[in-house]
C-alpha positions as a Markdown table, in Angstrom:
| # | Residue | x | y | z |
|---|---|---|---|---|
| 1 | Met | -10.3 | -7.4 | -21.0 |
| 2 | Pro | -8.3 | -4.7 | -23.1 |
| 3 | Met | -7.2 | -2.0 | -21.0 |
| 4 | Asp | -8.8 | 0.7 | -23.2 |
| 5 | Lys | -12.3 | -0.6 | -22.1 |
| 6 | Leu | -11.3 | -0.1 | -18.4 |
| 7 | Ser | -11.9 | 3.2 | -16.9 |
| 8 | Ser | -11.2 | 4.5 | -13.3 |
| 9 | Asp | -14.7 | 4.5 | -12.1 |
| 10 | Leu | -15.0 | 0.7 | -13.1 |
| 11 | Val | -11.8 | 0.0 | -11.4 |
| 12 | Leu | -13.1 | 1.7 | -8.3 |
| 13 | Gln | -16.3 | -0.2 | -8.3 |
| 14 | Ala | -14.2 | -3.6 | -8.7 |
| 15 | Tyr | -12.5 | -2.7 | -5.5 |
| 16 | Arg | -15.8 | -1.9 | -3.8 |
| 17 | Ser | -16.9 | -5.5 | -4.9 |
| 18 | Gly | -13.6 | -7.1 | -3.7 |
| 19 | Ile | -11.9 | -7.6 | -7.0 |
| 20 | Phe | -8.9 | -5.9 | -8.6 |
| 21 | Pro | -7.1 | -5.8 | -12.0 |
| 22 | Met | -3.8 | -7.5 | -13.0 |
| 23 | Ser | -1.6 | -8.1 | -16.1 |
| 24 | Glu | 0.3 | -11.2 | -16.6 |
| 25 | Gly | 3.3 | -9.0 | -17.4 |
| 26 | Arg | 5.2 | -5.7 | -18.7 |
| 27 | Glu | 4.7 | -6.5 | -22.2 |
| 28 | Val | 1.2 | -7.8 | -22.1 |
| 29 | Asn | -1.6 | -5.4 | -23.2 |
| 30 | Glu | -4.4 | -7.2 | -21.6 |
| 31 | Val | -5.6 | -7.4 | -17.8 |
| 32 | Phe | -7.8 | -9.7 | -16.0 |
| 33 | Trp | -10.0 | -9.5 | -12.8 |
| 34 | Val | -8.7 | -11.2 | -9.8 |
| 35 | Asp | -11.1 | -12.5 | -6.7 |
| 36 | Pro | -8.6 | -14.5 | -4.6 |
| 37 | Arg | -10.4 | -17.3 | -2.4 |
| 38 | Gln | -7.7 | -16.5 | 0.4 |
| 39 | Arg | -7.0 | -12.7 | 0.9 |
| 40 | Gly | -3.7 | -11.2 | 2.4 |
| 41 | Ile | -4.2 | -8.5 | 4.9 |
| 42 | Phe | -2.5 | -6.8 | 7.7 |
| 43 | Glu | -4.3 | -6.7 | 11.1 |
| 44 | Leu | -3.7 | -3.0 | 11.8 |
| 45 | Asp | -3.7 | -3.3 | 15.5 |
| 46 | Arg | -1.4 | -6.4 | 15.5 |
| 47 | Phe | 1.3 | -5.0 | 13.3 |
| 48 | His | 4.7 | -5.4 | 15.3 |
| 49 | Ile | 8.1 | -3.4 | 14.3 |
| 50 | Ser | 10.8 | -5.8 | 14.9 |
| 51 | Arg | 13.9 | -4.9 | 16.9 |
| 52 | Ser | 16.0 | -4.7 | 13.8 |
| 53 | Leu | 13.5 | -2.4 | 12.1 |
| 54 | Ala | 13.1 | -0.3 | 15.0 |
| 55 | Lys | 16.9 | 0.1 | 15.2 |
| 56 | Ala | 17.0 | 1.1 | 11.5 |
| 57 | Met | 14.3 | 3.5 | 11.9 |
| 58 | Arg | 16.3 | 5.4 | 14.6 |
| 59 | Thr | 19.7 | 5.3 | 13.1 |
| 60 | Thr | 18.9 | 5.8 | 9.2 |
| 61 | Pro | 18.8 | 9.3 | 8.2 |
| 62 | His | 15.4 | 9.5 | 6.2 |
| 63 | Ser | 12.5 | 11.6 | 5.6 |
| 64 | Val | 9.0 | 10.6 | 4.9 |
| 65 | Thr | 6.1 | 12.1 | 2.6 |
| 66 | Leu | 2.8 | 11.2 | 1.1 |
| 67 | Asn | 1.8 | 11.6 | -2.6 |
| 68 | Gln | 4.9 | 13.6 | -3.5 |
| 69 | Ala | 6.4 | 11.0 | -6.0 |
| 70 | Phe | 3.6 | 8.8 | -7.0 |
| 71 | Glu | 4.7 | 8.1 | -10.7 |
| 72 | Glu | 8.3 | 7.7 | -9.4 |
| 73 | Val | 7.0 | 5.0 | -6.8 |
| 74 | Val | 5.0 | 3.1 | -9.4 |
| 75 | Asp | 7.9 | 3.0 | -11.7 |
| 76 | Gln | 10.4 | 1.8 | -8.9 |
| 77 | Cys | 7.8 | -0.9 | -8.1 |
| 78 | Ala | 7.7 | -2.0 | -11.6 |
| 79 | Ala | 11.5 | -2.0 | -12.1 |
| 80 | Arg | 12.1 | -5.7 | -11.6 |
| 81 | Ser | 12.5 | -8.7 | -14.0 |
| 82 | Glu | 8.9 | -9.9 | -13.3 |
| 83 | Thr | 6.1 | -7.5 | -12.7 |
| 84 | Trp | 2.3 | -7.4 | -13.4 |
| 85 | Ile | 2.6 | -3.4 | -13.9 |
| 86 | Asn | 2.4 | -2.7 | -17.6 |
| 87 | Ala | 2.0 | 0.7 | -19.4 |
| 88 | Gln | -1.7 | 0.4 | -19.4 |
| 89 | Ile | -1.9 | -0.2 | -15.5 |
| 90 | Lys | 0.6 | 2.5 | -14.8 |
| 91 | Glu | -1.7 | 5.0 | -16.7 |
| 92 | Leu | -4.8 | 3.7 | -15.1 |
| 93 | Tyr | -3.4 | 4.3 | -11.5 |
| 94 | Leu | -1.8 | 7.6 | -12.4 |
| 95 | Glu | -5.5 | 8.7 | -13.5 |
| 96 | Leu | -6.7 | 7.2 | -10.1 |
| 97 | His | -3.9 | 9.4 | -8.2 |
| 98 | Thr | -4.9 | 12.5 | -10.1 |
| 99 | Arg | -8.4 | 12.1 | -8.9 |
| 100 | Gly | -7.4 | 11.5 | -5.5 |
| 101 | Asp | -8.1 | 7.9 | -5.1 |
| 102 | Ala | -4.6 | 6.2 | -5.3 |
| 103 | His | -1.7 | 7.2 | -3.1 |
| 104 | Ser | 1.9 | 6.7 | -2.1 |
| 105 | Ile | 4.3 | 7.0 | 0.7 |
| 106 | Glu | 7.7 | 7.7 | 0.0 |
| 107 | Val | 10.9 | 7.3 | 2.4 |
| 108 | Arg | 13.9 | 9.3 | 1.3 |
| 109 | Gly | 17.4 | 8.7 | 2.4 |
| 110 | Glu | 20.6 | 10.8 | 2.1 |
| 111 | Glu | 20.8 | 13.4 | -0.7 |
| 112 | Asn | 17.0 | 13.0 | -1.1 |
| 113 | Thr | 17.1 | 9.7 | -2.9 |
| 114 | Leu | 14.1 | 7.3 | -2.7 |
| 115 | Ile | 14.9 | 4.2 | -0.7 |
| 116 | Gly | 11.6 | 2.7 | -0.2 |
| 117 | Gly | 7.9 | 3.4 | -0.9 |
| 118 | Val | 4.4 | 1.9 | -1.3 |
| 119 | Tyr | 1.4 | 2.8 | -3.4 |
| 120 | Gly | -2.4 | 1.6 | -3.2 |
| 121 | Val | -6.0 | 2.7 | -3.4 |
| 122 | Ala | -8.0 | 4.3 | -0.6 |
| 123 | Ile | -12.0 | 4.0 | -0.5 |
| 124 | Gly | -13.8 | 4.6 | 2.9 |
| 125 | Thr | -11.6 | 3.1 | 5.6 |
| 126 | Ala | -10.0 | 0.4 | 3.4 |
| 127 | Phe | -6.7 | 0.7 | 1.7 |
| 128 | Phe | -5.7 | -1.7 | -0.9 |
| 129 | Gly | -1.8 | -2.0 | -1.2 |
| 130 | Glu | -0.6 | -2.5 | -4.8 |
| 131 | Ser | 3.2 | -2.9 | -4.3 |
| 132 | Met | 6.2 | -1.6 | -2.7 |
| 133 | Phe | 9.9 | -1.4 | -3.3 |
| 134 | Ser | 13.2 | -1.0 | -1.5 |
| 135 | Asn | 16.2 | 0.6 | -2.9 |
| 136 | Ala | 18.2 | 0.0 | 0.5 |
| 137 | Thr | 18.2 | -2.1 | 3.4 |
| 138 | Asn | 14.7 | -1.9 | 5.3 |
| 139 | Gly | 13.5 | 0.7 | 2.8 |
| 140 | Ser | 10.1 | -0.9 | 2.0 |
| 141 | Lys | 9.9 | -1.8 | 5.6 |
| 142 | Met | 10.2 | 1.7 | 6.8 |
| 143 | Ala | 7.6 | 2.8 | 4.4 |
| 144 | Leu | 5.3 | 0.0 | 5.4 |
| 145 | Ala | 5.9 | 1.2 | 9.2 |
| 146 | Tyr | 4.8 | 4.7 | 8.7 |
| 147 | Leu | 2.0 | 3.8 | 6.3 |
| 148 | Ile | 0.5 | 1.4 | 8.8 |
| 149 | Asp | 1.1 | 3.9 | 11.6 |
| 150 | Met | -0.9 | 6.5 | 9.4 |
| 151 | Leu | -3.6 | 4.2 | 8.7 |
| 152 | Arg | -4.2 | 3.6 | 12.4 |
| 153 | Thr | -4.1 | 7.1 | 13.5 |
| 154 | Gln | -6.5 | 8.2 | 10.7 |
| 155 | Gly | -8.9 | 5.6 | 11.5 |
| 156 | Phe | -8.6 | 3.1 | 8.6 |
| 157 | Ser | -10.0 | -0.5 | 9.5 |
| 158 | Leu | -8.7 | -2.6 | 6.3 |
| 159 | Phe | -5.3 | -3.0 | 4.9 |
| 160 | Asp | -5.7 | -5.3 | 1.8 |
| 161 | Thr | -2.4 | -7.0 | 0.4 |
| 162 | Gln | -4.2 | -8.9 | -2.1 |
| 163 | Phe | -2.0 | -12.2 | -1.6 |
| 164 | Leu | 0.0 | -13.1 | 1.0 |
| 165 | Thr | 3.6 | -13.8 | 0.0 |
| 166 | Asp | 6.6 | -15.0 | 2.1 |
| 167 | His | 7.9 | -11.6 | 2.2 |
| 168 | Leu | 4.5 | -10.1 | 3.5 |
| 169 | Ala | 4.0 | -12.9 | 5.8 |
| 170 | Ser | 7.5 | -12.1 | 7.6 |
| 171 | Leu | 6.3 | -8.6 | 8.0 |
| 172 | Gly | 3.2 | -9.8 | 9.9 |
| 173 | Ala | 0.1 | -10.3 | 7.2 |
| 174 | Val | -2.0 | -12.8 | 7.5 |
| 175 | Glu | -4.8 | -14.8 | 5.0 |
| 176 | Ile | -8.5 | -14.6 | 5.8 |
| 177 | Pro | -11.1 | -16.3 | 3.7 |
| 178 | Arg | -12.8 | -14.5 | 0.9 |
| 179 | Thr | -16.1 | -14.5 | 2.9 |
| 180 | Glu | -14.6 | -12.8 | 5.8 |
| 181 | Tyr | -12.7 | -10.3 | 3.7 |
| 182 | His | -16.0 | -9.3 | 2.2 |
| 183 | Arg | -17.6 | -8.8 | 5.6 |
| 184 | Arg | -14.7 | -6.6 | 6.7 |
| 185 | Leu | -14.7 | -4.8 | 3.3 |
| 186 | Gly | -18.5 | -3.9 | 3.7 |
| 187 | Met | -17.9 | -2.5 | 7.1 |
| 188 | Ala | -14.8 | -0.3 | 5.8 |
| 189 | Leu | -16.5 | 1.0 | 2.8 |
| 190 | Ser | -19.5 | 2.3 | 5.1 |
| 191 | Gln | -17.1 | 4.5 | 7.0 |
| 192 | Ser | -14.7 | 7.4 | 5.8 |
| 193 | Ala | -11.2 | 8.3 | 6.6 |
| 194 | Asn | -8.5 | 10.8 | 5.0 |
| 195 | Phe | -5.2 | 9.4 | 3.7 |
| 196 | Ala | -3.1 | 12.1 | 5.2 |
| 197 | Phe | -0.7 | 12.5 | 8.2 |
| 198 | Thr | -2.1 | 14.3 | 11.2 |
| 199 | Asp | -1.5 | 18.1 | 11.0 |
| 200 | Gly | 0.1 | 17.4 | 7.8 |
| 201 | Arg | 3.5 | 16.5 | 9.0 |
| 202 | Ala | 5.4 | 13.2 | 9.0 |
| 203 | Pro | 5.5 | 11.7 | 12.6 |
| 204 | Ser | 8.9 | 11.2 | 13.9 |
| 205 | Pro | 10.3 | 7.7 | 14.2 |
| 206 | Gln | 9.9 | 8.0 | 17.9 |
| 207 | Asp | 6.4 | 8.5 | 17.6 |
| 208 | Val | 5.9 | 5.6 | 15.3 |
| 209 | Leu | 7.8 | 3.4 | 17.6 |
| 210 | Gln | 5.9 | 4.6 | 20.6 |
| 211 | Arg | 2.5 | 4.0 | 19.2 |
| 212 | Asn | 3.3 | 0.6 | 17.8 |
| 213 | Thr | 4.7 | -0.6 | 21.3 |
| 214 | Gln | 1.3 | 0.6 | 22.7 |
| 215 | Thr | -0.8 | -1.0 | 20.0 |
| 216 | Ser | 0.8 | -4.1 | 19.2 |
C-alpha cells in the first residue's frame, strides 16, 4: 500500500489490531502490514540489567531525556546499511510524535552527544518499540534500561519488540504466540498510562539499578 494512502489514525488503529507497517528498504516507496505468528516482547518484570551494563551506567557520564530529540533518534536508527525506515515511514512517525503518540528516549554522553536511543508508539499501557541505535558501547542498552524502568514505574504492561532478533534475545526479550500477544494487547489497551518520568525528571542510575534488583 503506498504511503500516501496511510494516515496516522489508520496506523494507530493497526497497532490496536496487532499489526504494524514496514518498508522493504530506504529507497522503497511502499509499505506493507506485518502480523508475525511469533511476537517479540520484553517481560517488564523480568528484565535484568547485567553486571557489565550496571557498571557502564554507574561509570559512563551521561544524561537521559524523553522526547527531546525524536527526529534525530529516528535518523540515527535509519543510519545503517539496511533499514526499513524510508522517507515516508519517517514522515508518518514524526506526525505521530507531533500528536503525542510516538515517543523517544535519548541518552547523551559527554559534550551532549547522542550515544543511544529508542523510539516507538504508546497506546494505553502498551509500548510498541520501533527501533533503537547505539553510537557508543552500551548506548542502546542504557536507553533500554531507562525506558523499561520508566514503563514499569508508569504502569505499562506490554513492551512489544515486534520481532525477536539475536541482539534483543541477548537483552532478555522472548517470543510469544500471536494468540497470547493479542490477549495481552487487549488487556493493555483497556488501561491507561503516561509516557513520562515521575515528577518530570530522569531517575539516577542508582535508582534504576535498585528498582531493577527489586523486580527482576
